[in-house]
C-alpha positions, 0 to 999 in steps of 0.5 A: 732442860726437863728432868727425867720422869719415872715411866709408870707404864713399865710397872708390872701390876697385879690383880687386887685379888692376889694381894694378901690383906689384913682386914676383912670387912665382913669379919672385922667391921664394928657392928652398930650394936657393939659396946664401947669401952667405958670413958674416964669421967672427963671423957664421958663429960665431953661425950655427953656435951658433944651429943647435946651440941649435935642435937642442938645443931641439927635442930638449928639446921647447922652443920655437923661435920665429921672429919676422920683419918683412914684408920677410922675406915680400916677399923671397920667403922663404916656401918657406924658412920652410915648410921650417923648420916642416915639418921641425920646426925652428921651432915658432912664427911671428910677424909684423906686419900687413904680413907677414900681408897680403903673404903673403895677396896672394902666395897669392891672386894671386902678386904683391904690393908696390905703389908707395906714393909713386905710389899715395898721390899718386893716392889709390889706396894700399891701395884694393884690394877683394880685400885689404880684403874678404877679409882683414878678413872672414876675421878677423871670421869667425875671431874668431867661431870663436875663431881668432887673427889669423894663424890666421884668414887661414891658414884662409881660404887653406888652405880656399880660402874662408869659411863664413858663418852666416845672420842668423837663426843669429847672432841666435839665438846672440847671444841664447843666449850673452849670459848665459853667454858675452857675449864670444862673443855680441859676436863673433857680433854683429860678424859679424852686422854684417858680414853685414848691411852687405855683404849676405853670403849664408849658406853657402860663400863660395869664394875660390880661392888658386892660389898657395897653395903659397907661403902661409906662413900656410896651411902653419902652419894645415895643420901646426898651428903657431902663426902669430901676427899682431901688428898696430897699428891704422891701420898696414896697408892693410886699415884702408882698407876698410869691411869692417875691424872693429877689434873683431874684429881686437882679439879675434884679435890678443889671442888671438895675443899670449897664444899668443905669451906662452904660448910665451915662458913655456916658453922656458927652454932654447928659442930666439927668433929675431928677423929684421928686426923693429925694433919689433914683435918686441922690443916684444911680447917684452919684455911677454911675458917680463915676464908669464912671469917674474911667473908663474915667480917665483910658482912659485919659478922664473925664466926664465934660459936662453933664447937670442935671435938678432937679425938685421938689416942695421944694423952694430953695433960694440958687444959686447952681452954687456957690457950697453948702450952709453953714450948717446953711442954710436950703437949705443945707438939700435939699439933692438931690440938694446938691448931684447933685451940687457935680457931676460936669457938670451943674446943674439947679433946678426948683421948680415945680409940675412934671405935669407942668414941664413935660407937658411944656417940651413936648410942648417945644420940640414939637416946635423944 
């Protein structure tokens, strides 16, 4: 007998414009000319080495991957990251579901970051119509168009709207694709479900994004740079809204993970930066690297010359070049460091605020 499920259609949603937010992107963004705080001698050494490695990787046309947690966006660093991809210093961006959402909300209305404690008490945390409707629909449409998770949201922002097919067109495509392309038929059926459930009219669904210049996903889409989203079901506020369709999220996120893994497979001689991501970045990296090693070994090769730089606020007093600390050492429980220390190649850790590190990295690269 199936278990009872919560009916999201009964939830009362409010307009995003009614929400009290804490971060306003025009006021709180980090300008690319801002001055970062000084690093320790060891931190500066790692930074200088990172600059050198990125320059070398770019010259060799090897990946320069930057994975980050949502606070990198909440801290107003989108313009810094946009500068890094526009100048070719970074060739791949990756974040979690929350990073996707904050970046979209900044581009859409110029502010983000609600009061979680206060809004959960009122039953209003995440119950915002525009965020749930537009992001989920963008992913359903994007999965149908064979786009990735971040790519789907980036297309929505950059194009300031979505193109919705008619029911008749989708029914015809489903019937035609069932035999030769059943996965595409399923994606079309997911979109047909959304069209019917919400009475979406065929044609252009306009969605202005007046703060688009702060949209990192839009910039990546415009430049043709992979921006991969790596969500976990139920972790983000978009799952509150009935437009949410996890089958479509799975299609788009699967595409993104395999795009991520493809770039990891070419990382020998490249650079991987993990900025403020304690769970998502190390977890997807270790699986992607194992897959890539499997394929490399089959061809008689091995990935050994990748350079990993990990940045977070927690202090670490362990020399990770020596391997893992013993279990009675508190550093053993810095999971992200422990994971990357197991990944071969070279690994460096810097205790720093993401604003200072990324600003200093950009400034260092601009001198090259």
